[in-house]
C-alpha positions as CSV (number, residue, x, y, z in Angstrom):
1,M,-0.5,11.1,-39.2
2,S,1.9,11.2,-36.2
3,S,3.2,14.9,-37.3
4,L,-0.7,15.7,-36.3
5,K,-0.6,17.9,-33.1
6,I,-2.5,17.5,-29.9
7,K,-4.3,20.8,-30.5
8,D,-5.2,19.9,-34.0
9,L,-7.2,16.9,-32.7
10,P,-10.8,17.4,-32.0
11,L,-11.7,18.6,-28.1
12,E,-13.5,15.3,-27.2
13,V,-10.3,13.4,-28.1
14,R,-7.6,15.5,-26.3
15,P,-6.3,14.3,-23.3
16,R,-6.3,17.4,-21.0
17,E,-10.0,17.8,-22.3
18,R,-11.1,14.0,-21.8
19,L,-9.4,14.5,-18.2
20,L,-11.2,17.5,-17.5
21,K,-14.4,16.1,-18.5
22,Y,-14.5,12.1,-17.2
23,G,-11.7,12.3,-14.8
24,A,-8.1,11.1,-14.8
25,E,-9.0,7.1,-14.4
26,A,-10.7,7.7,-17.9
27,L,-7.5,8.1,-19.6
28,S,-5.1,5.6,-21.0
29,D,-1.3,5.1,-19.9
30,A,-0.5,6.9,-23.2
31,E,-2.9,9.7,-22.7
32,L,-1.6,10.2,-18.9
33,L,2.1,9.7,-20.4
34,A,1.3,12.7,-22.8
35,L,-0.1,15.3,-20.4
36,L,3.6,14.7,-18.6
37,I,5.2,15.3,-22.0
38,R,3.0,18.2,-22.7
39,T,4.8,18.9,-26.1
40,G,6.2,16.5,-29.0
41,T,8.2,17.0,-31.3
42,V,8.2,18.2,-35.3
43,A,7.7,15.0,-36.6
44,E,4.6,13.6,-33.8
45,S,2.5,14.8,-31.5
46,A,2.9,14.2,-27.5
47,L,0.5,11.4,-27.7
48,V,2.3,9.5,-30.6
49,L,5.5,10.3,-28.7
50,A,4.4,8.6,-25.4
51,H,3.2,5.5,-27.4
52,R,6.4,5.0,-28.3
53,V,7.8,5.6,-25.0
54,L,5.7,3.1,-23.7
55,K,7.3,0.3,-26.2
56,G,10.0,0.2,-24.2
57,D,13.6,-1.3,-24.5
58,G,12.9,-4.6,-25.4
59,T,13.2,-5.9,-21.9
60,A,10.8,-4.1,-20.5
61,T,7.3,-2.4,-21.8
62,G,4.3,0.0,-20.8
63,L,4.5,1.3,-17.2
64,E,6.9,-1.5,-16.3
65,F,9.4,0.0,-18.6
66,V,8.7,3.6,-17.5
67,A,8.6,2.9,-13.5
68,A,12.1,1.0,-14.0
69,A,14.0,3.5,-16.4
70,S,16.7,5.5,-15.8
71,I,16.5,9.4,-16.2
72,E,19.7,8.9,-18.6
73,E,17.3,5.8,-20.6
74,L,14.3,8.1,-20.6
75,S,16.5,11.1,-21.9
76,K,17.9,8.9,-24.8
77,I,14.5,8.4,-26.4
78,K,14.1,10.5,-29.4
79,G,11.5,13.5,-28.6
80,I,12.1,13.1,-24.7
81,G,15.3,14.7,-23.6
82,L,16.5,15.5,-19.9
83,A,13.7,18.0,-19.3
84,K,11.1,15.5,-19.6
85,A,12.7,12.4,-18.5
86,V,13.3,14.4,-15.0
87,Q,9.3,15.2,-15.2
88,I,8.4,11.4,-15.9
89,K,10.9,10.1,-13.2
90,A,9.3,12.6,-11.3
91,A,6.1,11.9,-11.3
92,V,6.7,8.0,-11.2
93,E,8.3,8.6,-7.8
94,L,5.4,11.1,-6.5
95,G,3.0,8.1,-7.4
96,R,5.1,5.3,-5.7
97,R,5.4,7.4,-2.4
98,I,1.5,8.3,-2.1
99,S,0.7,4.6,-3.1
100,A,2.8,3.7,0.2
101,H,1.3,6.2,2.1
102,C,-1.8,4.9,1.9
103,R,-1.3,1.1,1.9
104,R,0.4,1.9,5.6
105,G,-2.4,3.6,6.8
106,D,-3.9,1.5,9.5
107,V,-2.4,-1.9,8.3
108,V,-1.9,-5.4,10.3
109,I,0.4,-8.1,8.8
110,S,-0.8,-11.0,9.8
111,S,0.9,-13.2,6.3
112,P,3.7,-13.0,3.8
113,E,0.8,-11.8,1.3
114,D,0.0,-8.7,3.7
115,V,4.0,-7.5,3.1
116,K,3.5,-8.1,-0.5
117,K,0.3,-5.9,-0.1
118,L,1.9,-3.4,1.4
119,L,5.4,-2.7,-0.4
120,M,5.5,-5.2,-3.5
121,E,4.8,-2.3,-5.9
122,E,7.1,0.1,-3.9
123,M,10.1,-2.1,-4.6
124,R,9.8,-4.6,-7.2
125,F,11.1,-2.1,-9.9
126,L,14.1,-0.5,-8.0
127,D,17.6,-1.0,-9.8
128,K,19.2,-1.2,-6.5
129,E,19.0,-3.6,-3.3
130,H,16.9,-1.6,-0.9
131,F,16.6,-3.2,2.7
132,K,13.5,-2.2,5.3
133,V,12.3,-3.4,8.2
134,I,8.9,-3.2,9.2
135,L,8.1,-2.1,12.7
136,L,5.2,-4.1,14.2
137,N,3.1,-3.5,17.8
138,V,2.0,-6.5,20.2
139,K,-1.1,-6.9,17.6
140,N,0.9,-7.0,14.6
141,R,-0.1,-3.4,13.2
142,V,2.5,-1.6,11.1
143,I,4.3,1.0,13.0
144,S,6.0,2.5,10.5
145,V,8.4,1.2,7.6
146,E,12.3,2.1,7.9
147,N,14.6,2.7,5.4
148,I,17.5,1.1,6.6
149,S,20.4,1.0,3.5
150,V,20.8,0.9,-0.2
151,G,23.0,-1.4,-1.7
152,S,24.2,-4.9,-2.1
153,L,23.4,-6.8,1.2
154,N,26.2,-7.3,3.8
155,S,26.9,-7.6,7.5
156,S,28.8,-3.6,7.6
157,I,25.9,-1.9,6.5
158,V,22.9,-4.4,7.7
159,H,23.8,-4.2,11.0
160,P,22.2,-5.3,14.0
161,R,22.3,-1.9,15.8
162,E,20.9,-0.2,12.6
163,V,18.1,-2.4,12.0
164,F,17.0,-2.5,15.7
165,K,17.4,1.3,16.8
166,P,14.4,2.4,15.2
167,A,12.5,-0.8,16.6
168,I,13.6,0.2,20.1
169,K,13.0,3.5,19.8
170,R,9.1,3.3,18.7
171,S,8.7,0.5,20.9
172,S,8.3,-2.1,18.5
173,A,7.1,-5.7,19.7
174,A,8.2,-7.5,16.5
175,V,9.6,-6.9,13.1
176,I,9.7,-7.9,9.3
177,L,12.8,-7.7,7.6
178,V,12.5,-6.9,3.7
179,H,14.6,-6.5,0.9
180,N,14.2,-6.7,-3.0
181,H,16.5,-8.6,-5.6
182,P,16.9,-6.0,-8.9
183,S,17.6,-9.4,-10.8
184,G,14.0,-10.2,-10.1
185,D,14.8,-13.6,-8.8
186,P,13.9,-13.9,-5.2
187,T,16.1,-16.9,-4.1
188,P,18.1,-16.1,-0.8
189,S,21.7,-15.8,-1.1
190,R,24.0,-17.4,1.3
191,E,24.8,-13.6,2.7
192,D,20.8,-12.9,3.1
193,I,20.7,-16.4,5.2
194,E,23.5,-15.4,7.3
195,I,22.3,-11.9,8.0
196,T,18.7,-13.0,8.8
197,R,20.2,-15.6,11.3
198,R,22.3,-12.8,12.9
199,L,19.5,-10.3,13.2
200,M,17.1,-13.1,15.0
201,E,19.9,-13.8,17.5
202,A,20.2,-10.0,18.1
203,G,16.2,-9.8,18.4
204,K,16.0,-12.4,21.0
205,I,18.4,-10.8,23.0
206,L,16.7,-7.4,22.7
207,G,13.1,-9.1,23.0
208,I,12.3,-8.2,19.6
209,E,11.3,-10.8,17.5
210,V,11.7,-11.3,13.7
211,L,8.6,-12.7,12.3
212,D,9.7,-12.9,8.8
213,H,12.2,-11.9,5.8
214,I,10.6,-11.2,2.7
215,I,12.5,-11.2,-0.4
216,F,11.0,-9.2,-3.3
217,G,11.5,-10.5,-7.0
218,N,9.6,-9.3,-10.1
219,P,6.8,-10.5,-10.2
220,N,7.4,-13.2,-7.4
221,Y,8.6,-12.5,-3.7
222,L,10.0,-15.5,-1.0
223,S,9.3,-15.2,2.8
224,F,11.8,-17.2,4.9
225,K,8.9,-18.2,7.1
226,E,7.1,-20.1,4.4
227,K,10.5,-21.9,3.2
228,G,11.3,-23.0,6.7
229,L,14.3,-20.6,6.8
230,L,13.8,-18.9,9.9
């Protein structure tokens, strides 16, 4: 059964034909992935290969695995290889950027939950720490989301100058600090707390309020304001 090619399937069950007839939303995760993979192997179709990819690596499965896996990890799966792995990761990143762009349009931040809706899906699967700052106007409407640094947080790369430079340039009234913990545990480290206090002090001098610092884990998040850490 696994050696059956997609072209050997009845037209009504082929992923491409189903997408054309019913729309992309009607397809399963495996069918969409099969369209990206395009071709299978001698032993199995692209659809069977897609199902196998979605089984994951034992620590993650399904789309969570696809989103988190590196090109190297994907390319080691039999039947994928480097070219297909690159295609998959390009599609994941494009989807992430489209989602982020759509979420940022005309957004007002009134709670940590709003920050979660804005950035959680973009940041929860990242395998390195990313520090971002959300710029807000006087009505707490999002002006932009700025990337500040990538890598383990320390005071040299998360410097007040780098954090507040875009805020000053865009005439922001307030900011929200955001970063992720690739470990999945959003508990703040001592360095996280020290950096937050330093940035709050700098914000007071500049007249730009630091409203909160959100740490994303997977699937949870932590708000410094809710925990009384501000």
